[in-house]
N, C-alpha and C positions, 0 to 999 in steps of 0.2 A: 424732087432734093439733094441737092449739092453739100458734101461735107465741107466744112470751112478748114483751109489746109493749104498750105503755098502751093502746092501741086492743081491747086483746085481753081486759084486767082485767074487763071484767064476765062475759066468756063463761066463764073461767078461774075466777072467783070465785064459781062454782056446784061447785068439787070441791074447793077448797082458800081458805083465807082471805087474800085480797087487799088490799093499801091503799084503806081508804075516805076518807082525807082527799084534798083535792086537791091534786095533785102537784105542779102549774103556779103552787100560791100558796107554795110553798117556796121560803125562800132560804136562799141559804150561809152558813150560821154557823162550820161546820168545814170545815175541810180537812185533810185526810188522805192522809198520805204510807205507800205499801204495801199495798195493796189487795188483799189475799192471803186464802187460804179463812179465815182465823183473825179479820181483819179483819171478815168480810162475817158469820163467826156470831157473833159477840161484839159489838163496840163499833155497828158499822152496826143488830144485832139489837135492841139496846137503842133507840138514834137513833130505829129506827122506833117501837117502842112511845110513845117521846116525842108522834112526832106523830101516832101513831094516837087518844093521849089528847085530842089536840085543843083545849089550851090556847094554841099557840103554834107558829106554821110557820115559827121561824127558823133552826131550826138543823140542816137541811138537810146534806148533805156531798157536797163536792166533793172525787172521788180521785184524787188525783196519781201516776201509774207514770214513774220517772226513767231506769229500766232500759231496755234494747233489748226484753229479753222481755216487759218492760209494753205492747209493741203491740198482743199478741195480744188485751188485756184490752180495750185502748181498741175496737179492732174489734169482738167482741166485745159490749161495752156499747151502744154507738152504733147496734147492729142491735136490742139489747133494752132501748131506752129508759133506759140503767140499772141496770134491774128482773134479777129473779135470783129462784132457788127456794132456798129454807133447809130443808131437812129434817131432823128432831130425831129422836134413834132412841133409845128408851129401854132399858135391858138386858133387859126382858122379851120386846124385837121388835117393842113397838106403836112407830109410824112417825108422823110430825107433820106436816105440811109448811105453808109459808106461800110467798105472795110478797114479799120486801121491796123497799119503794122510796123508804128513808130517802136512797139515796145519789145525787143529781139532779142530778152531772156527772161528766167524769170528764175529766180533761186529760194529755196526754201529753206530758212536759217536751220530752224532745229533738225534739217537732213545732214548739214555740213558746211556748218559758222565758219569752217577755215575759207570755204567757197567765197562765201560771200566777204569777208576780210581781206581775198587777196584783190577781188574786182574794187573793193573801197580803194585800197592800198594801192591799184594800179596807174600808172601817172595818166593815161589814158582818163581817166575818172576825174571831171572836173566839179560837177553839179551832185551833191548827194540832196534830194530832195523829201519833201516830208507827207504826208496827209496821215497820222497818226492819232487823229481826233481829239477833241478839246482837252479830255484827259491823259493823252498819253505820255504828256511831258512834266508829270508828276511836279509841278509848279502850283502852291496854295493859291488861289484866288485871292483871300484875305487877307495873307502875307505877303506875296508875293515871291518866296521862299521856296527853294527845291526842297520837296519832301522824300529823305531817302531813307522813309523808313521801309518802302515798298519792298514785301518779301523779294519780289525779281531782282529791284535794283540790289539788295544787301547781299545775294546769290553773286552779281557781278559783282559785286566790290569786294566777294573773299579775295586771298592771295592765291593765286595759281587757278582763278575760276576762268570757267570756255566762256567768252560773250555769250551771251542768249539776249539780249533786250537792243534795243535800236542803237540807245545812246551808247552801252556797251561795245558793240560790235564797230560804231562810228569811233569810238575812242582810241578800242585797237588799232585801227586801222589810220586815225593819224597818228598814233605815237610809231608807228611801221614808216609812213611817208617823213617823220619829220631824223629816223633814225637813217635813211635813205636818202635825207637829202630832196626829199623833193615835194613841191611848194604845197600848201595843203588846199585842198577843194571848199567850192562854198557851202553852205548848208542855207537849202531853200525851205522854209516853214510853206506851205500853201492849203494850213489849218484856218477857222473860222475864230480866229484868234485876236484880239486887238495888239498891236506890236508883236504881232507873230515872229516876228524873226528876232525880236527881243526878249520872248518869250524861250526862243530856241537856241540864243547865248544862253543864256539860263539856265537853262535845263542840261545840257553840255558841256557848259565851263563847270558847274557846278555839282555832275557827277564826277570830268576828268580829277581835279579837283582832290577830291576825295579818293579815286583810284592812283594819283599821280601828281602832288603838287604841282613841281615843274611842267609837266606835260598839262596840265591844267592853266595855267599862265601860258604859257605857249601857245594856246589854242586860243583863249581870249584875246590874245595880240596878233594872233596872224589870220585867223579864220572869219570868212566875212560872212553875214547872215543878214539878209535883204527882206524887209520887208513884201508885203503885196496883199492885197485885196485880192480876192476870188469871186466869181459868183456864175452859177449855173445850177439850177435846180433838175435834182439827179436821182429819184427815185431808189430802190432794188431793185434788181431785175427780180420777176418773177414769172413763173411757166406761161400765162398769158403772152407774157412779152416773146418767151423763144416759141409760139406758136405762132404768131404776130409772123416771126421775122422767118420762119419756116414757109407760112400759108402765102404770104404776102412776097416774100422777094426770093421765096424757093432754096434757104439756106438754113442748113443745119448746125448750128453754132448753140452750145449749150450756155453760152454765157455772154449773151449780148448786151448793151445798154443803151438804154431811153432816156432821154431827158427832154427840158424845152431848148427852142430856139435860140433866145437870149442866151449871150454868153462875156464876160467882162473878167480880163486881169489887168490888173492893176500893177504892178510891180517894180520897185527902186531897183535903181539901178548900183549895184555894189558887190561887185565879182573880183576873186581873185585870180581865176584863170580862164575869161572870157564866158561868152554865153553864146547863146543861139542866136540871130536876127529876130529875136521873137516880134519884134514892131513891125516888121516887113509882113507877120500874118495875123496880126490885127490885137497885139497886147498893148497896151499903156506902158511904157518905161516912164520913169517919173524920177524925179529928185525924192518927191514926197510923199510917201503913199499915206501918210496917217489922214486928212481929210478924205478919201474913198472910204479906208475901211472904216471908220466912225460911221460913215454915212451906211454903209452895208450891212455892218455888225448891228446898228442900233437901230434900223430903222428893216428891212428885211429879214433877218436872224430874230431878233426880238420880236416883230410881226410874229412870224413860225409859233413861238411858245406863246403870243397872246390870244393867239387865235386856238392852240393846241388843246391846251387846257379846259377855256371854256367848252369849246367846241365838241371834244370827247364827253364831258358830263351832260351838255345837250341832249346826247347820241346820236351827233354828226361822225361820220367817218373819213374823209376826205377833204380836202385843201379847199377846192372848188366847189363844193357844197358848202362850207361855211361864208366864204370869201361870194359865195351867188347871194348869201341871205342881210338884207340891208342892214341890219340891226348890225350885222358882224360887219359888215366892212365902214360902214360910218362909226365904229366902234375902233378898228383900227385905226381910219386916218384920224380919228380924234386923238389918238393915242399919239399916233405918226408927228402932225403937226402940233401939238399943245404940246408934248412932254419929251417925244423923243428929237426933233428941229433944233430948239430953245440950244440943246447941249451940243451940237454941232458947229464945225470948220466952216467956211464958205468953201466949196468945193469945185475948183475951178472946170470950168465946160458943164455944169449939172444945174438944171434949174430942179428944187427940189421939189416943189408941186408938181413938175411934172413927172418926178422919179415916184412921188409917191404913189400917184395915180397908176404910172405906171406897176408899180409892184400889185395893186390890187387889179390889174386888166391879166397879169402875168397868176397868181394866186387865182382867178377866177375861172385860167383856162383848163375845159376838160379832157385836153389833151392828153396831160400825163396822168393825171390819175392819181395824185401822190396823197399816201394818208396823213393822218393829225399823228397818227402813233410812231410814225416813222421822225415827228421833228419832239419828241420828249423822251426818248433814251436818253436816259443819264442826264435829266432835267436841272442836278444838282450841279453839272459840269457847265452846263451851256445859261444858266440863268443868270451866275455872277458874271457871266463874259458878256452878254447881249443886254441882259434887264436892269440889273442892279444899279450898275454905269450911271443909266440915265436917272436910277432915283436918286444915288449918291449927287450928282450937276446939280439936278432940281433943288433937293435938298439946299443945297450950300447957297443956291439964289432966288430961294423962295418961289421956285413955279411949281405947277400942278405934277400932282405925282400918283390923281384918286385913278387913272387904268392903269398903271401898271402897279397899283398894291390889290386892282382888282383882280390880275392877273397872279399873281404870289396866291393871295384868299385860296382863286381857282387852284391853282398846284396845290396847297394843302389839302381840299377838298377830294381829289383826285387822287392824294397820295393815300385814302381810306379807301382805296380800293373798288369801289364802284360809282358809277352814272347815278342821276339822280331816277334813274326808272330801273335800277337796282341790279343792273347787267355788272356781271363784273370786269373791273380794270387788271391787266398784268403790266406791276407796276417793272419797270426795266429802270435800276438806278445803282453806279457802283455804292451807293449810298445810303440802300434802301431800309437795312436794319435801323440806321438811327434816324432816318428822316420818317419813318413810320413807329417808333418809340415817341420822334418828338409831338407828332398830329394826334397818337393817340391818346397823350398828356393836355390837349388842348382843352379837353372837357373839364380839368379841375386849373389846368395854369392856361388861360389864352392867350395866345400866343409863342407858346411854345416853340413853335417851330423858327419863329426867328432867332429861338440863341443857341442854332447849330452852327456856329461860330466859324465851321469849314465852308461854310455858306455864305452866312452874310457877313464875318466878321464884328466889328462891333455896329453896324448899322441897325441889327432890331435893336438896340439900344437908345437911336434917335424916337423920342415920344411922337414927334410927327408921325414918322412912317409906321410906328408901330399903332398908334389911332386909328391911320389909315386901312389897315390891316384888318384892323378887327373890327370895324366897321363894316368892310368888303366882307368878312369872312360871313358875316352874320346876315348880310343880305342875300348871299349866295343860300345860306340854309335856310333862311325864309321863304324867297322868293325864286329859288332856283338863276341859273347861273344866266339865263334870256331874262328874266326877269330884273334879275342885279345891273343887267348892262342898259336895259330898258331904265331902272331908276337913276342909274349917273349920268345918263343921256340928258332926261325930265333933268334933272338937279343942278346940270348946267343950262340948260333953256330959260331956268326962272329967275 
């Protein structure tokens, strides 16, 4: 077994593809915040393809971590020269591995925030990309406004504070660029949020306006925030993943990435200082991303929410287990066809019926072994972005909301903390306290969860949605999640 480093690439290259470009010649053109599994299976992989094309060496990635937990990534990347193995698994069981070399530097902001700011302010940095999760923007789903009450934000806003948050670091770097008369970089969100560029603009400009009004106005006028749609199912790395990379490929890699074979990136062509030739490596560069992002968020991401709460309550662990069960796959297809698809715009080049069935096939693949538990972390951040917009649009048009209501009802029962067989559920959510209090109040005040305005806004006041939710919750309590889905399917046949 060979330890993955620059010095061992020639040896590893006899087994799997490795970077053949000279990594020493690659300069940083992109700074990326949030170097998780998805970034490494997606954007970093696409940039690796660009660099492998040999036309340019100016688009290397400097990864940045800001959370205490990112110290582990710092240590692994230091030991592996920022290299990692990407294993792509096909639905038929085939697997392909390659070593990715596009991340040429990694900075852990708590160690040296000044180093991060200098890199951001460097004229060679032309794009700052983000995968900071749905909740990392501090933009309230119900109001669309920036939430400056976050303690970390408040610390960064204090006079003389050394920036510690993503938007604090970016704001300070843009201040220095403006002072030095260096054009601003592009801020490119790669998070699963409708209008992710719009949300990134709201977060950054709002923070900057509070810090320095003139600077905030300059950022709003001069920085571009392209919208994008990103798609590749990428579970968290496990010990099994590490062992597989070691046994199958002979590579000692502390933090490999395993993903599905499907890949998609639809990107708005709006950049201040140019961009890599991403269209040459499989990225769809378009004028309008919205039709694609609505399709993906309301079909794929919302379906992950739809399957996971019901599946966990019924005792399932993996995505493929649920989606290979006819009752669940029928439920998901019915949700996508009857409730989500009517809210979508025409999507150029996409047959929605094919796309829906392709999703079921992707979900059903045993190659990835993605867990339902991964999909439900911070559900109070995900549901308002993926599922509740479908409910709002369907209410406005008079369309069906029964499947979505059943999902929200399943979420409420899930928040009670145990499966239908009495097994404990570990609820991980940034709003756990207020959510569990609301669910506890359901006994005496049915519908109390819908009154959590930071999740539902005024949606919980809608009588048709409230009625559907209460009926669905009662159905789950009486007949269980499987029985509730079966009852819904029967009611629609009658």
